[in-house]
N, C-alpha and C positions, 0 to 999 in steps of 0.2 A: 236544821236540815233543810233542804227545797222542797217546795210541795210536789207531791208527785201523782199522778192522773192513775195510780193502781194501788193496794194495799203494800203497806210496807213490810219487811219479816227483821228478826233480829240478828241475821247476816247481812242486812243492807245497813242495819242502824252500827253494827260492828264497822264495817267497811268505812263507812263514812268518817266516824272516830277515828281509824286510823290515817285514812288520807282521803279527803274530798276530792281530789284529782281522780283518784282509784276508783271510788264510788262513782263519778259522773261518767267515767269510761265504761263500767258495766254497767249500772242501772239507767242513766239517762240515754249513752250512746248504744247500749247493747252491745258492745265489743267483749270477746271473751279469747282467752289465753289459746294458740293453735294447740298446744301442748300440754296438758295438766301434769304437775309434778306426778311422782311415783307415789310419794304420802296421799295425796288426793286419790289415786285412782285406787290406792290400797283400803283407804275409808270405804269408798265408792264399791268397789267389790264386794267388801264384809257387810256392808250393808245390805246389799242385793241378798246374798246368802243368808243372811239371819232375816231377811224379809220372805223369803222362801220357806224357811223352816217354820217361822211365824204362821204364815197364811197356810201352808200346808197343811200342818199339824190339826186343823180345823176340819181336815178333811176326811172323815174314816175310810173313805173308799181309797183315798191315797196312801194312807196311814196302814193299809193292810200288805202294800207292796214295799213302801219307802220308809228307811228312817227318818229321823230329823236332820241327820249328819249329810244322808244322801240329798236331800230335797236342798239342804245347805250349799253342799259340791255344785249340783248339778245348776243352781241358780247362778253361782260365782262363773262356773265357765260359759253359760250364756251372757252373762254381763261381759264378760272378759273377751270374747269371740267379738262380740260388736264393737268393743274399744279396739281390738288391734286390726279389724277389718275395715274400720270409719273411724281412725284417729284423727281426721282432719291434717294430716301432714302430707309432705309429699310422698309420693311413689318412691321415691329413691331412699330417704330415710325410714319408710315404714319396711321395706327388704333389706334393710342394713344390717348387719350382726348385732350392734350395737343395740337397736332397737327391740328385735329380736329376743336377745338376752335377757334385756329389761323385762321383756312382756313375760316370759318363761319365768322370770323368779319372781315378778309380782304374782302371778298365778298362784304358783307354790307356795308363797310366803302368805297368799291369803286363805288358800285351802286350809293350812296348818292353825291360822289364827282362828278361823271360824270354826272349824273342828273343837278346838279347845273351849272355845266361847259356848258351843252348843252343850259338851260335855259337863262344864261347869256351872251353867244355868239349869240344868237338869231338865232340858226340852223336851226329851223323850219320854219323860215323866207325868205323871198330874200334880206334880208341885205347883207351877203355875195354872192358872185359868186367865186367858185372855178376854178381856172384858168388850163389851158392844155398848153402845149408845141408845138412844130410845129407840131409834130408827134401824137398829139391828146393824149398823156398821161397825165392822172390826176395827178394834182400837190399835188397828198396825199403821206406822205411817199416817196418824190420825189428822187432817188439816183440819186447825181451827182458826177461825176467823173471830175478832174482837172489835166492836165499833170503838173510837176514841173520839171524844171532842174537839181533841186540837187539830184532828187529821179525816177529813172527812171518808176515805177508803178503809180506816181503820188498819188494825195489826192483822198479818196471815202468819202462821208457821205451821210446823209437822212435827207431831210427838212420835217419838219411834215406836213406844210400845206400852199401852193401858191394861195393866194385869192385877190380879190376885191371888194372893197366896193365904195361908191359915193367920196370919199377922193383919191383913187388910188388903187395902187397893191402893195400887199405886202407879205413879206416871214414872216410867223408865227411862233414863237415859243411856244409849248406847254409844259409846266415844271409844275409837282407836287412836292412840296417842304415841308419840315416841315415849314421853315422860309423863306420868300420872301427877294430875294437880291434886294438892292437899286438902285436909276439910276444911280448912280455912278458906283457902281460893274459893271453892264450891259453895261455901255460905255466902257470898257474894254475887254468886250468879245468877244475876237476874231472869235471865232466859228461862231457867228452871222452877222458879218461883211462878214467874209468867205461866208457864206450861201447865204448873201444876192447879192453877187458878183455873184455866181453859179447861182444864181437864175434869175439875171438879163440876165447870159449868155443864158439861156435855155427859159425863158418866155418873155422876151425883157426889156424894164425899170421897175424897180422894184424903188416904192416911197420912202421904205423904211423898218424897222424891225417895227414889234407887237411882244412884247413878254408878253405872257400872263402866269401868274403863280398862281395856286392855292394852297390851304394847302392841304396834304394828309390826313387829318382826318376831319369829318364832324364837323361845328359848333355845340355845344351844348348851351341849355339856362343857363344863368347863375344862382348856386345857391342861394336860399335865407338863410342868417346866421339868427339862430333865438337870438334874445337878450334875 
């Protein structure tokens, strides 16, 4: 990979391995797509919702009046409003029926998915305790930097969540996907092992990685076929 004047991330490395030209457009020239895909928007909205719930649950004053689900949905609506109001597309497209229908469906799906995740992870209970590093920084969207001998600026990344339960302490990776990765594929995910190492340096001994995957579309009841 050509030298960079800033730290590189796992996303940069993956992009370069897929297509060096796309990597050059994105990370060297700073070009971005005008309109992100629905799948990318969905993932970003769900991430915003989970971040809102995980950070908010650490504030007793907030939790007196709101549940984790309400925090997550509120964070999604705020992120969605910013997207729909400033998506970088033309005004004609932004006010088209197609765009508005897509925006409404994306919002509804993100709310449905994050509600399911909050309930499944039992975030409204004391099952999980979010960890803090030695400086008191909360382990939510935690930025890690690691020096590398082959690259003067080193590696940079964001850990979704560092938390402990009765079994131990975990680096938790949260992913929204159309189809789940199997255990074998996850066993070769070097991003997870790298993040576990970084989390251990910042938070102390880490028991392992907990990879939580959720589908990008809500489940729907099966249709009954008439005979």
